[in-house]
Each structure stands twice: as C-alpha cells, then as structure tokens.
TORPAVEX-185741 format. One record per atom (N, C-alpha, C, O): x, y, z. Coordinates in steps of 0.02 Angstrom, whole numbers, padded with zeros to 5 digits, always signed. Layout:
residues N
XYZ ...
end
This chain:
residues 318
+02219+01625+01400 +02143+01606+01391 +02104+01583+01470 +02131+01546+01511 +02062+01603+01475 +02021+01603+01535 +01967+01529+01536 +01920+01534+01496 +01968+01495+01558 +01922+01432+01567 +01855+01450+01598 +01847+01500+01633 +01811+01409+01586 +01737+01415+01625 +01706+01361+01608 +01727+01317+01571 +01623+01366+01650 +01596+01303+01644 +01549+01326+01580 +01544+01385+01564 +01512+01265+01542 +01467+01258+01498 +01409+01311+01517 +01391+01360+01484 +01385+01288+01574 +01310+01322+01606 +01326+01408+01599 +01289+01449+01571 +01378+01420+01627 +01404+01501+01626 +01403+01524+01556 +01375+01576+01539 +01440+01474+01505 +01443+01499+01440 +01382+01516+01410 +01376+01566+01375 +01321+01462+01426 +01256+01478+01385 +01228+01536+01417 +01193+01573+01383 +01240+01550+01481 +01195+01599+01512 +01238+01660+01475 +01200+01706+01459 +01298+01671+01460 +01313+01737+01422 +01299+01733+01362 +01294+01788+01334 +01286+01674+01321 +01257+01685+01267 +01181+01695+01250 +01152+01714+01199 +01161+01675+01310 +01077+01709+01307 +01079+01785+01336 +01028+01817+01322 +01121+01816+01369 +01116+01880+01383 +01151+01938+01337 +01212+01945+01332 +01113+01970+01311 +01118+02026+01266 +01174+02080+01274 +01210+02100+01229 +01173+02100+01346 +01217+02148+01368 +01292+02120+01378 +01341+02156+01368 +01295+02049+01398 +01362+02026+01411 +01398+02001+01342 +01458+01997+01329 +01339+01984+01300 +01380+01965+01227 +01420+02025+01211 +01475+02023+01184 +01389+02081+01230 +01423+02139+01204 +01504+02140+01217 +01547+02153+01175 +01516+02125+01284 +01575+02126+01328 +01615+02061+01334 +01675+02059+01346 +01579+02015+01325 +01618+01943+01322 +01599+01893+01258 +01542+01871+01252 +01644+01880+01219 +01633+01840+01161 +01643+01772+01176 +01700+01759+01195 +01601+01723+01174 +01615+01657+01196 +01636+01609+01141 +01607+01616+01086 +01679+01565+01148 +01692+01517+01096 +01696+01445+01106 +01690+01436+01166 +01703+01390+01077 +01715+01328+01084 +01775+01313+01072 +01794+01330+01016 +01815+01287+01107 +01873+01245+01070 +01878+01170+01074 +01829+01145+01101 +01913+01139+01059 +01925+01070+01059 +01933+01040+01127 +01975+01062+01166 +01893+00991+01142 +01913+00962+01203 +01839+00973+01245 +01794+01006+01219 +01830+00937+01330 +01778+00960+01361 +01757+01033+01390 +01701+01053+01406 +01818+01064+01391 +01811+01126+01428 +01798+01181+01379 +01807+01174+01318 +01773+01244+01411 +01742+01306+01366 +01787+01355+01374 +01815+01346+01428 +01808+01406+01343 +01842+01464+01336 +01813+01522+01332 +01761+01518+01299 +01826+01580+01356 +01798+01647+01347 +01874+01672+01293 +01935+01667+01301 +01835+01696+01244 +01893+01743+01213 +01902+01814+01225 +01869+01836+01272 +01935+01850+01196 +01967+01914+01226 +01900+01946+01226 +01855+01925+01190 +01893+01999+01266 +01849+02053+01252 +01857+02090+01191 +01914+02093+01169 +01802+02125+01153 +01817+02153+01093 +01844+02220+01104 +01882+02251+01067 +01814+02244+01173 +01848+02310+01172 +01905+02324+01207 +01919+02380+01227 +01943+02269+01218 +02007+02271+01227 +02060+02285+01173 +02064+02243+01128 +02097+02332+01171 +02150+02342+01112 +02197+02269+01119 +02221+02243+01169 +02198+02251+01053 +02247+02190+01035 +02310+02219+01060 +02330+02276+01046 +02338+02177+01097 +02405+02175+01119 +02463+02123+01116 +02447+02066+01134 +02520+02130+01098 +02566+02068+01102 +02586+02036+01167 +02617+01983+01171 +02560+02080+01228 +02572+02070+01291 +02514+01997+01317 +02456+02007+01335 +02541+01939+01316 +02486+01900+01334 +02460+01895+01412 +02405+01876+01432 +02509+01914+01445 +02472+01927+01512 +02442+01967+01525 +02401+01959+01570 +02449+02028+01492 +02389+02088+01503 +02331+02076+01475 +02281+02105+01497 +02326+02030+01419 +02275+02013+01387 +02238+01954+01435 +02178+01956+01448 +02276+01908+01455 +02240+01876+01498 +02214+01898+01563 +02167+01865+01584 +02237+01952+01603 +02238+01973+01655 +02153+02022+01642 +02112+02032+01688 +02146+02042+01575 +02087+02084+01560 +02023+02021+01560 +01967+02027+01583 +02048+01974+01532 +01996+01912+01505 +01974+01892+01570 +01914+01879+01577 +02017+01887+01623 +02000+01852+01699 +01956+01920+01726 +01899+01913+01749 +01986+01979+01721 +01924+02015+01743 +01861+02020+01712 +01809+02021+01745 +01863+02024+01653 +01791+02008+01615 +01748+01943+01642 +01687+01946+01643 +01777+01898+01659 +01749+01824+01671 +01731+01835+01730 +01678+01807+01745 +01764+01876+01784 +01743+01876+01844 +01679+01937+01855 +01646+01942+01907 +01672+01976+01802 +01609+02016+01809 +01558+01967+01783 +01505+01968+01813 +01564+01925+01734 +01514+01879+01726 +01491+01836+01768 +01432+01819+01773 +01541+01816+01802 +01513+01762+01857 +01469+01808+01906 +01416+01783+01924 +01486+01879+01931 +01454+01898+01982 +01382+01924+01938 +01330+01928+01972 +01377+01940+01877 +01326+01953+01857 +01278+01881+01857 +01219+01877+01875 +01307+01844+01840 +01272+01774+01842 +01236+01757+01902 +01177+01739+01903 +01281+01765+01963 +01240+01753+02026 +01197+01810+02046 +01153+01804+02089 +01209+01866+02013 +01146+01912+02041 +01080+01895+01981 +01020+01909+01988 +01108+01868+01932 +01046+01850+01894 +01002+01800+01933 +00942+01809+01944 +01041+01744+01955 +00993+01691+01998 +00969+01718+02050 +00913+01698+02067 +01000+01767+02090 +00966+01789+02153 +00895+01833+02128 +00846+01840+02165 +00901+01861+02056 +00839+01900+02052 +00795+01851+02028 +00737+01861+02045 +00804+01804+01995 +00752+01745+01970 +00723+01708+02037 +00668+01682+02037 +00764+01709+02090 +00753+01671+02145 +00755+01591+02137 +00712+01551+02158 +00823+01573+02096 +00839+01519+02087 +00910+01491+02112 +00953+01529+02135 +00918+01429+02108 +00977+01415+02127 +01025+01377+02085 +00991+01339+02051 +01091+01370+02072 +01126+01352+02014 +01102+01286+02008 +01082+01274+01951 +01097+01242+02047 +01088+01169+02032 +01009+01162+01993 +00993+01121+01950 +00967+01219+02023 +00899+01231+01978 +00910+01251+01908 +00877+01227+01863 +00958+01294+01899 +00965+01316+01821 +01006+01263+01792 +00982+01247+01738 +01059+01229+01806 +01081+01209+01787 +01044+01123+01752 +01054+01092+01700 +01003+01111+01809 +00938+01054+01793 +00892+01080+01732 +00874+01036+01693 +00875+01140+01722 +00838+01176+01672 +00886+01164+01609 +00869+01138+01555 +00931+01182+01620 +00995+01185+01561 +00993+01114+01531 +00995+01108+01470 +00990+01069+01564 +01009+01000+01557 +00946+00964+01534 +00957+00917+01495 +00881+00977+01549 +00809+00968+01526 +00809+01005+01446 +00792+00977+01393 +00828+01060+01453 +00808+01095+01394 +00859+01060+01334 +00839+01066+01276 +00914+01031+01343 +00957+00990+01297 +00930+00938+01291 +00917+00922+01233 +00908+00889+01348 +00876+00842+01323 +00816+00846+01284 +00800+00804+01242 +00783+00894+01297 +00706+00902+01246 +00735+00934+01180 +00700+00926+01130 +00784+00963+01175 +00814+00976+01097 +00837+00917+01054 +00830+00909+00993 +00867+00879+01100 +00886+00802+01072 +00823+00777+01053 +00815+00759+00994 +00781+00775+01090 +00719+00740+01093 +00678+00759+01013 +00658+00721+00969 +00677+00829+01017 +00638+00856+00968 +00680+00834+00897 +00652+00809+00849 +00751+00848+00901 +00787+00839+00837 +00774+00763+00820 +00763+00748+00762 +00775+00719+00865 +00768+00639+00848 +00693+00617+00810 +00683+00572+00770 +00636+00677+00846 +00572+00666+00814 +00570+00686+00738 +00548+00652+00692 +00597+00743+00735 +00610+00781+00670 +00636+00732+00618 +00613+00729+00561 +00690+00688+00645 +00747+00662+00587 +00698+00601+00574 +00698+00577+00517 +00652+00571+00626 +00608+00513+00615 +00556+00518+00567 +00542+00475+00525 +00524+00580+00574 +00480+00609+00534 +00497+00623+00459 +00463+00604+00411 +00545+00652+00457 +00586+00654+00389 +00603+00586+00350 +00595+00585+00289 +00623+00535+00380 +00645+00477+00355 +00579+00445+00333 +00574+00418+00278 +00519+00451+00383 +00457+00431+00362 +00422+00454+00299 +00389+00419+00260 +00436+00520+00296 +00420+00557+00236 +00441+00539+00165 +00408+00541+00113 +00510+00520+00177 +00547+00510+00138 +00531+00435+00089 +00540+00424+00029 +00504+00388+00146 +00480+00323+00141 +00429+00317+00103 +00427+00275+00058 +00369+00368+00119 +00314+00365+00091 +00326+00400+00033 +00296+00367-00010 +00348+00441+00010 +00369+00478-00059 +00386+00419-00088 +00346+00405-00132 +00431+00376-00082 +00468+00318-00110 +00412+00278-00120 +00404+00268-00180 +00371+00253-00087 +00317+00198-00081 +00272+00227-00155 +00263+00197-00208 +00252+00292-00135 +00193+00312-00191 +00231+00314-00263 +00197+00296-00311 +00297+00334-00276 +00319+00339-00334 +00325+00265-00361 +00319+00259-00422 +00336+00212-00328 +00349+00151-00343 +00286+00118-00359 +00289+00067-00394 +00223+00141-00337 +00150+00117-00358 +00127+00178-00394 +00066+00186-00386 +00156+00224-00432 +00129+00250-00489 +00155+00231-00557 +00212+00219-00576 +00096+00231-00587 +00110+00194-00664 +00082+00244-00717 +00022+00258-00720 +00134+00274-00763 +00112+00327-00806 +00150+00294-00866 +00207+00271-00864 +00102+00295-00924 +00138+00269-00989 +00121+00324-01035 +00077+00366-01031 +00176+00311-01093 +00186+00349-01127 +00134+00333-01201 +00093+00287-01199 +00141+00377-01264 +00117+00353-01308 +00122+00276-01344 +00077+00245-01372 +00196+00256-01332 +00229+00209-01365 +00214+00140-01306 +00240+00085-01315 +00168+00154-01247 +00155+00106-01207 +00197+00088-01151 +00180+00048-01107 +00265+00123-01154 +00298+00116-01108 +00312+00158-01053 +00323+00216-01067 +00314+00142-00993 +00306+00160-00924 +00346+00205-00911 +00404+00189-00924 +00335+00275-00881 +00375+00323-00882 +00422+00319-00815 +00387+00318-00764 +00485+00316-00804 +00518+00298-00731 +00523+00345-00700 +00522+00334-00639 +00531+00409-00719 +00544+00462-00688 +00482+00512-00671 +00488+00571-00656 +00436+00485-00675 +00369+00522-00672 +00348+00514-00598 +00327+00461-00575 +00356+00572-00563 +00345+00579-00480 +00274+00605-00460 +00244+00641-00500 +00244+00588-00397 +00189+00621-00398 +00166+00698-00415 +00109+00715-00429 +00222+00739-00408 +00216+00811-00434 +00215+00822-00498 +00179+00866-00521 +00257+00781-00542 +00231+00780-00610 +00159+00751-00635 +00125+00771-00683 +00148+00710-00598 +00078+00682-00597 +00025+00740-00584 -00012+00758-00629 +00022+00765-00524 -00019+00817-00510 -00008+00889-00560 -00057+00925-00555 +00029+00907-00592 +00043+00952-00623 +00004+00935-00700 -00039+00971-00726 +00026+00885-00722 +00013+00853-00792 -00066+00863-00796 -00098+00893-00838 -00088+00828-00735 -00170+00789-00761 -00224+00832-00716 -00284+00816-00712 -00193+00888-00682 -00244+00928-00631 -00227+00992-00662 -00175+01006-00692 -00284+01035-00649 -00267+01109-00664 -00249+01145-00587 -00292+01164-00548 -00187+01148-00578 -00157+01179-00528 -00149+01248-00527 -00121+01269-00476 -00167+01294-00570 -00176+01350-00570 -00084+01391-00580 -00034+01357-00591 -00085+01462-00574 -00009+01494-00586 +00018+01490-00522 +00074+01466-00517 -00015+01513-00465 +00011+01519-00407 +00010+01457-00365 -00040+01454-00330 +00054+01405-00358 +00076+01357-00324 +00110+01347-00275 +00169+01364-00275 +00077+01309-00211 +00122+01313-00163 +00171+01250-00158 +00216+01244-00199 +00164+01200-00104 +00199+01137-00094 +00165+01091-00134 +00108+01108-00150 +00181+01043-00151 +00167+00971-00196 +00188+00915-00137 +00244+00906-00115 +00135+00885-00121 +00164+00833-00065 +00119+00772-00070 +00062+00774-00093 +00146+00721-00047 +00109+00642-00067 +00108+00613-00001 +00153+00632+00036 +00063+00566+00026 +00072+00544+00095 +00027+00470+00087 -00014+00459+00042 +00041+00435+00128 -00009+00364+00130 -00063+00377+00178 -00047+00398+00233 -00124+00368+00162 -00189+00389+00193 -00226+00334+00192 -00210+00284+00160 -00286+00338+00232 -00343+00292+00246 -00388+00302+00177 -00436+00265+00166 -00370+00351+00136 -00429+00366+00086 -00388+00399+00030 -00341+00437+00042 -00410+00382-00032 -00379+00390-00097 -00394+00450-00114 -00453+00458-00099 -00372+00499-00140 -00379+00562-00177 -00340+00622-00167 -00284+00614-00143 -00358+00682-00181 -00306+00745-00203 -00342+00789-00161 -00401+00803-00171 -00304+00812-00109 -00321+00869-00078 -00283+00949-00094 -00222+00958-00096 -00332+00997-00104 -00323+01065-00113 -00317+01106-00063 -00370+01107-00032 -00255+01160-00025 -00272+01185+00019 -00258+01250-00009 -00207+01257-00043 -00295+01297+00001 -00289+01377-00004 -00268+01430+00040 -00302+01442+00090 -00218+01463+00028 -00213+01520+00076 -00190+01586+00040 -00161+01584-00014 -00205+01648+00074 -00193+01709+00047 -00128+01732+00066 -00109+01743+00123 -00088+01742+00000 -00027+01778+00009 -00028+01836+00000 -00026+01852-00059 -00031+01882+00040 -00028+01949+00034 +00019+01995-00006 +00009+02046-00039 +00085+01953+00009 +00145+01981-00038 +00163+01966-00102 +00213+01984-00133 +00105+01921-00126 +00121+01885-00189 +00116+01929-00249 +00155+01920-00296 +00059+01989-00252 +00065+02026-00305 +00090+02099-00280 +00093+02113-00221 +00107+02144-00331 +00126+02213-00315 +00085+02250-00273 +00027+02230-00264 +00105+02298-00247 +00058+02347-00210 +00014+02380-00234 -00029+02407-00199 +00016+02384-00307 -00028+02427-00346 -00089+02381-00363 -00142+02407-00382 -00080+02303-00355 -00133+02272-00362 -00192+02268-00309 -00176+02270-00249 -00246+02264-00323 -00300+02274-00279 -00334+02207-00252 -00381+02199-00213 -00290+02156-00287 -00328+02077-00273 -00268+02047-00210 -00218+02075-00187 -00293+01993-00200 -00240+01965-00139 -00232+01896-00173 -00281+01860-00183 -00169+01878-00190 -00154+01809-00210 -00175+01753-00189 -00157+01739-00132 -00209+01712-00217 -00206+01646-00185 -00167+01596-00209 -00161+01586-00270 -00131+01553-00155 -00087+01516-00169 -00091+01450-00147 -00092+01439-00086 -00096+01399-00191 -00141+01332-00188 -00088+01284-00173 -00039+01291-00210 -00083+01234-00129 -00056+01171-00107 -00084+01107-00124 -00142+01096-00106 -00050+01059-00159 -00080+00989-00169 -00063+00939-00121 -00005+00941-00102 -00099+00895-00096 -00068+00832-00069 -00101+00772-00109 -00162+00772-00115 -00066+00725-00134 -00080+00664-00158 -00094+00604-00092 -00050+00589-00052 -00151+00582-00092 -00162+00532-00035 -00166+00462-00072 -00198+00457-00124 -00137+00416-00046 -00144+00346-00082 -00148+00296-00008 -00111+00300+00041 -00193+00259-00018 -00200+00195+00017 -00174+00130+00004 -00177+00099-00049 -00150+00114+00052 -00099+00046+00053 -00142-00001+00008 -00203-00001+00018 -00117-00039-00037 -00134-00096-00075 -00157-00052-00138 -00196-00086-00171 -00150-00010-00158 -00182+00021-00222 -00116+00050-00257 -00067+00074-00229 -00128+00041-00331 -00091+00086-00364 -00121+00138-00418 -00171+00126-00452 -00087+00194-00422 -00117+00234-00467 -00084+00239-00557 -00027+00239-00581 -00142+00242-00583 -00132+00242-00653 -00170+00307-00691 -00209+00339-00657 -00161+00324-00751 -00189+00384-00790 -00214+00345-00843 -00184+00319-00890 -00288+00343-00824 -00336+00320-00876 -00384+00374-00901 -00422+00406-00865 -00376+00380-00969 -00427+00434-00998 -00411+00507-00973 -00449+00555-00972 -00366+00505-00958 -00326+00578-00934 -00347+00587-00854 -00335+00638-00822 -00374+00537-00831 -00396+00550-00751 -00366+00496-00711 -00369+00436-00725 -00336+00525-00658 -00296+00491-00592 -00334+00438-00566 -00373+00451-00521 -00329+00379-00586 -00367+00319-00560 -00335+00272-00516 -00286+00240-00533 -00362+00269-00456 -00328+00204-00403 -00357+00132-00408 -00416+00114-00403 -00313+00103-00417 -00355+00027-00433 -00315-00016-00385 -00264+00007-00361 -00337-00078-00371 -00303-00129-00326 -00273-00184-00378 -00306-00220-00415 -00202-00184-00373 -00168-00232-00419 -00154-00199-00478 -00146-00138-00478 -00148-00241-00538 -00143-00221-00599 -00221-00204-00652 -00278-00214-00630 -00209-00184-00706 -00269-00151-00731 -00309-00222-00768 -00278-00264-00800 -00375-00224-00757 -00418-00279-00780 -00461-00244-00835 -00498-00196-00826 -00448-00281-00901 -00485-00241-00952 -00566-00248-00949 -00609-00204-00959 -00574-00313-00934 -00647-00335-00918 -00675-00297-00882 -00733-00282-00898 -00651-00273-00831 -00690-00234-00767 -00652-00238-00693 -00636-00289-00662 -00646-00187-00679 -00635-00200-00597 -00665-00130-00565 -00690-00082-00594 -00656-00142-00496 -00682-00078-00459 -00625-00036-00451 -00570-00063-00453 -00631+00040-00440 -00570+00079-00446 -00612+00151-00409 -00670+00157-00389 -00556+00200-00412 -00584+00253-00382 -00536+00300-00416 -00476+00289-00421 -00573+00363-00443 -00533+00404-00493 -00552+00482-00455 -00594+00490-00410 -00512+00531-00483 -00510+00596-00458 -00547+00639-00517 -00531+00636-00577 -00599+00680-00490 -00636+00724-00542 -00623+00793-00493 -00623+00801-00432 -00610+00844-00559 -00609+00925-00538 -00656+00964-00571 -00670+00956-00631 -00686+01011-00530 -00738+01046-00561 -00705+01121-00586 -00645+01132-00593 -00756+01164-00595 -00727+01220-00635 -00689+01270-00591 -00654+01315-00614 -00701+01257-00515 -00642+01287-00468 -00593+01240-00464 -00601+01181-00476 -00530+01273-00442 -00464+01225-00453 -00470+01192-00384 -00448+01135-00386 -00491+01208-00331 -00501+01181-00269 -00563+01131-00270 -00567+01090-00224 -00605+01131-00313 -00656+01077-00310 -00636+01013-00340 -00652+00996-00396 -00593+00972-00291 -00565+00912-00317 -00598+00860-00266 -00591+00866-00205 -00638+00807-00297 -00666+00753-00259 -00642+00699-00298 -00618+00705-00354 -00652+00623-00255 -00642+00572-00264 -00709+00529-00288 -00760+00540-00256 -00711+00485-00339 -00775+00458-00364 -00756+00382-00370 -00708+00357-00398 -00806+00353-00336 -00802+00281-00341 -00842+00235-00390 -00903+00243-00394 -00811+00192-00423 -00844+00160-00477 -00824+00095-00509 -00802+00047-00477 -00830+00095-00570 -00791+00039-00598 -00759+00061-00666 -00775+00112-00696 -00708+00012-00687 -00659+00039-00744 -00684-00011-00786 -00681-00067-00760 -00709-00011-00841 -00717-00069-00897 -00713-00039-00960 -00744+00007-00986 -00652-00091-00987 -00643-00066-01052 -00609+00016-01056 -00630+00055-01099 -00568+00033-01020 -00540+00104-01015 -00591+00160-01009 -00578+00217-01026 -00653+00139-00982 -00707+00184-00969 -00729+00176-00895 -00745+00123-00870 -00729+00244-00860 -00760+00250-00795 -00829+00258-00791 -00854+00304-00823 -00869+00218-00753 -00927+00203-00739 -00953+00206-00679 -00923+00174-00635 -01007+00241-00662 -01020+00234-00582 -01099+00194-00590 -01152+00217-00612 -01085+00137-00565 -01138+00089-00544 -01133+00057-00489 -01081+00057-00458 -01194+00021-00467 -01205-00014-00420 -01157-00066-00403 -01129-00073-00348 -01149-00108-00466 -01109-00176-00460 -01064-00173-00516 -01073-00128-00557 -01009-00223-00523 -00981-00233-00583 -01013-00249-00650 -00992-00225-00702 -01069-00295-00646 -01116-00325-00683 -01146-00276-00718 -01156-00275-00778 -01163-00221-00666 -01213-00164-00704 -01152-00122-00741 -01157-00092-00794 -01109-00126-00712 -01065-00066-00752 -01036-00109-00821 -01026-00081-00874 -01028-00165-00811 -01009-00204-00881 -01064-00210-00941 -01056-00213-01002 -01122-00210-00901 -01198-00200-00952 -01198-00125-00964 -01235-00115-01012 -01171-00064-00939 -01193+00002-00963 -01130+00007-01014 -01138+00041-01065 -01077-00019-01004 -01024-00010-01054 -01035-00049-01128 -01017-00030-01184 -01071-00110-01108 -01103-00147-01173 -01146-00102-01208 -01136-00084-01266 -01195-00083-01172 -01244-00043-01196 -01212+00034-01234 -01243+00057-01282 -01171+00057-01215 -01129+00109-01241 -01098+00099-01305 -01100+00135-01355 -01061+00032-01294 -01024+00024-01365 -01069-00004-01413 -01061+00020-01469 -01119-00051-01407 -01171-00063-01447 -01206+00008-01479 -01211+00024-01538 -01224+00036-01430 -01244+00111-01464 -01215+00161-01509 -01241+00199-01549 -01144+00150-01489 -01093+00190-01527 -01077+00161-01591 -01065+00196-01640 -01077+00085-01592 -01079+00048-01659 -01141+00053-01701 -01134+00052-01762 -01195+00058-01678 -01249+00076-01710 -01251+00139-01731 -01280+00145-01785 -01232+00186-01708 -01228+00267-01718 -01176+00268-01805 -01184+00296-01859 -01129+00224-01778 -01070+00232-01829 -01098+00196-01894 -01078+00218-01948 -01135+00150-01894 -01174+00107-01939 -01222+00153-01975 -01227+00155-02037 -01255+00188-01937 -01310+00238-01961 -01281+00285-02017 -01297+00292-02075 -01222+00321-01970 -01176+00365-02016 -01154+00342-02086 -01158+00370-02141 -01128+00277-02065 -01085+00256-02130 -01150+00246-02201 -01141+00266-02258 -01202+00216-02181 -01261+00206-02218 -01304+00274-02243 -01334+00274-02297 -01302+00321-02206 -01316+00389-02227 -01264+00405-02281 -01280+00428-02336 -01203+00392-02263 -01145+00414-02305 -01158+00385-02390 -01148+00414-02443 -01184+00314-02376 -01192+00269-02436 -01241+00294-02480 -01239+00306-02541 -01297+00302-02427 -01384+00315-02475 -01352+00393-02507 -01350+00400-02568 -01331+00444-02467 -01305+00508-02498 -01268+00489-02568 -01293+00508-02621 -01218+00458-02568 -01165+00437-02611 -01214+00420-02668 -01218+00459-02715 -01248+00372-02668 -01303+00338-02710 -01334+00378-02745 -01341+00366-02805 -01367+00450-02710 -01414+00481-02725 -01373+00534-02779 -01394+00563-02830 -01327+00535-02757 -01282+00600-02774 -01252+00567-02858 -01247+00601-02909 -01237+00501-02851 -01220+00459-02921 -01274+00454-02967 -01266+00455-03028 -01334+00448-02936 -01391+00440-02976 -01425+00511-03002 -01458+00515-03054 -01411+00564-02959 -01446+00620-02984 -01418+00651-03043 -01359+00643-03058 -01464+00691-03083 -01454+00717-03161 -01452+00788-03143 -01496+00818-03111 -01392+00813-03168 -01373+00886-03166 -01399+00943-03232 -01371+00945-03287 -01451+00980-03215 -01475+01016-03275 -01433+01067-03282 -01387+01077-03242 -01448+01115-03345 -01402+01163-03352 -01415+01224-03305 -01368+01260-03288 -01490+01236-03281 -01493+01288-03226 -01471+01271-03153 -01465+01318-03113 -01457+01209-03133 -01413+01190-03078 -01357+01213-03083 -01332+01246-03037 -01324+01201-03138 -01255+01214-03140 -01244+01297-03126 -01201+01320-03089 -01295+01336-03167 -01297+01411-03153 -01299+01428-03077 -01256+01462-03050 -01358+01397-03043 -01378+01404-02978 -01318+01390-02931 -01316+01418-02876 -01267+01345-02953 -01217+01311-02915 -01155+01376-02919 -01103+01370-02888 -01168+01431-02956 -01114+01474-02960 -01072+01470-03029 -01034+01518-03038 -01074+01424-03076 -01050+01433-03128 -01073+01479-03190 -01132+01492-03199 -01022+01503-03230 -01047+01557-03283 -01082+01526-03333 -01064+01472-03356 -01128+01554-03352 -01164+01537-03417 -01124+01528-03486 -01138+01485-03528 -01071+01575-03493 -01037+01543-03565 -01000+01484-03559 -00994+01445-03606 -00969+01471-03493 -00930+01414-03494 -00979+01347-03474 -00957+01290-03482 -01030+01356-03453 -01089+01311-03443 -01105+01283-03516 -01106+01223-03530 -01117+01329-03555 -01143+01323-03620 -01098+01291-03671 -01121+01253-03714 -01036+01306-03668 -00970+01290-03688 -00966+01206-03679 -00955+01168-03726 -00977+01187-03610 -00965+01117-03595 -01031+01087-03618 -01018+01029-03636 -01098+01100-03625 -01145+01084-03645 -01126+01066-03720 -01123+01007-03737 -01116+01111-03757 -01091+01111-03834 -01043+01037-03846 -01058+00992-03885 -00991+01040-03808 -00944+00983-03814 -00973+00929-03799 -00962+00880-03834 -01018+00925-03740 -01046+00862-03721 -01087+00828-03787 -01082+00772-03812 -01121+00872-03801 -01168+00848-03853 -01139+00824-03912 -01162+00777-03945 -01077+00862-03929 -01045+00847-03994 -01015+00777-03988 -01008+00738-04035 -00996+00761-03914 -00968+00692-03908 -01019+00638-03902 -01008+00580-03918 -01089+00665-03873 -01136+00595-03871 -01167+00588-03939 -01188+00532-03954 -01175+00651-03995 -01202+00648-04057 -01279+00671-04051 -01313+00677-04102 -01305+00686-03983 -01367+00710-03999 -01371+00776-03937 -01322+00792-03903 -01433+00807-03934 -01450+00860-03887 -01452+00812-03813 -01466+00753-03807 -01434+00858-03766 -01442+00828-03689 -01455+00894-03646 -01420+00944-03655 -01512+00892-03593 -01521+00942-03566 -01512+00917-03492 -01548+00940-03447 -01476+00883-03484 -01446+00844-03415 -01408+00805-03420 -01409+00771-03472 -01351+00792-03363 -01297+00740-03376 -01286+00727-03289 -01292+00769-03244 -01271+00659-03285 -01254+00629-03228 -01181+00641-03198 -01133+00656-03234 -01179+00632-03127 -01106+00630-03103 -01060+00582-03125 -01001+00598-03136 -01082+00522-03134 -01023+00473-03178 -01004+00505-03235 -00944+00513-03243 -01050+00530-03285 -01025+00568-03357 -00977+00633-03326 -00928+00654-03357 -00995+00655-03273 -00957+00719-03269 -00879+00699-03245 -00830+00736-03253 -00877+00646-03221 -00816+00623-03190 -00772+00584-03247 -00718+00562-03228 -00790+00575-03309 -00765+00553-03363 -00715+00585-03391 -00690+00565-03443 
end
C-alpha cells in the first residue's frame, strides 16, 4: 500500500478524472492509503502491485501541483481552505443537531399541553398535534407536512404549493399540496370544545374565561384565529367576560323559552286532538274505505245502544 496525506486524498476525491484512475480508501489509524488502480490487473505479486500504485500516486501528486499552479494558490492556502471547509461542516452539523433537538423539544411540549377527551370523558393520551389537525380540520386529500411549533401567536397556518408531478400527465389540473403548522403560545393549553380547536390559559372554567379558537372557511386554506370567551362550552365573541356571560344567559333563556313553547304547543295539540269528535265523512277523507267505516260504525252503535254520528279519540282508543 502507498501512503499519502489527507489533503491530497480529498483533492483526488473531488477530481472526477483521477477518481477513474485512483481509488481512495481510509484505513484504521491517522494515515490515509490509496488502493490499487482499477485498471491494473490483479496479481499475486505484491511488489508489482505496489510499484504500480506508487506510480499512480506520483502521477496524482504531479497533477495536484499543476492544479494548484493553475488556480494560482499555494499548498498552504489550499490546506487552510480545506480546514476552514471542515470547520464549517462541523459547525453546520452542530447547528442542525441543535435545531433538531429544539424541534423535538417543542413537539413534546405541545403534545403535553394538548387535551383531547373521548366520549367517556377520559383523556386520549396518544393524540398528537397531527391527529388533532386531521380530525378537527378539513385538510383535504393531498397533504404535505404536519408540524407544530411554539410561537408568539396561537393558530393554525396552511401553506399551499403546486405539485406538478402529483397527478398523471393526462390530467390537465395541477395538484395543490397543503402543509399545516400548529402554533402554540407558551402558557396556553389546547382543548377541543364543540369540535373547535381552542386555546386557553390553564384549565377550563365553565363559568367563563377568555380563549382563542380556530375557524375554517369554505376554502381549506382559509383558517383564522378568533379571540373571544368560552362560557358553558359555547364560544362567544364579546367585548368583555360579563358581556359574554350575559349573551350566554340570554341564549340559554331563549332556548329554554323555545323548548317550553314547543312543549306547550304539543300539549295544546294533544288536548285539541283528544277533544275532537271524528265524523263518518272525516274517516272517509282520511283514506278509510266506506264498508269498513260503516262496519265499525254499526258495531260502535250496537255497543252504546243508540245511533252515533261522531266519535271521540278516547273512545277510538278503547
């Protein structure tokens, strides 16, 4: 084997023509070696192989000097450039590792502050931000990435981009691929109230509290955050908490009044129906046949002992 410096090795790796002639390999230890030339026929004579490898290395060194001369740089400058490039790569790798660690930490924080409950009132533990967005928003069929981050504002952002390779070539439409990002402000928790993604500080207070929630329009990307109040499970836009509580109270009173009116109307209709006297002509008008109605009339008159031209609903039910 023929030994060489790391700088020359890097240069040969970056030169396409020399890559065809010399194959560079790293072995254990601080030194670098050049493997045999692929064009050299394999032989059991180690001296012959080593001689040809040294010749290839000599050619590589000469080409390396000519390359430095053509670029008008010295070996020291080139080595400094390689060292600087290596340092920048390490720095970039360190930045990417720190960024990945921060993103993972933010995802864990958001999932810990996400509260989704099932029909039994139990918290769904394995529900993450991706499941939250898919289950409670219209994300469409062609989705991209789902992300979550800590931000200065609460909400959901939808980014659209055209995917020209999404559909087949016979299709005349361009695919629109949508990515969603859930933003959470520190100090807030995420609840699902009435099917809406709701941001609140601390725990839910049924009597009333300030909150923010996400609303989606007819368009998938039309997603905006609304500020208001949450009173008894109802989202209300008002100027203050007292105003929201008053609106909620008025709505509940109105609903209760409407329910009482409906029940009263049903009771009145039931009483009118029970007091109404049905005649022979009304039975025919309802679709009953004449022979059957006449037979029922004859049996009813025989039961009461006199002629009858009408009958009440209570008597019909007997």
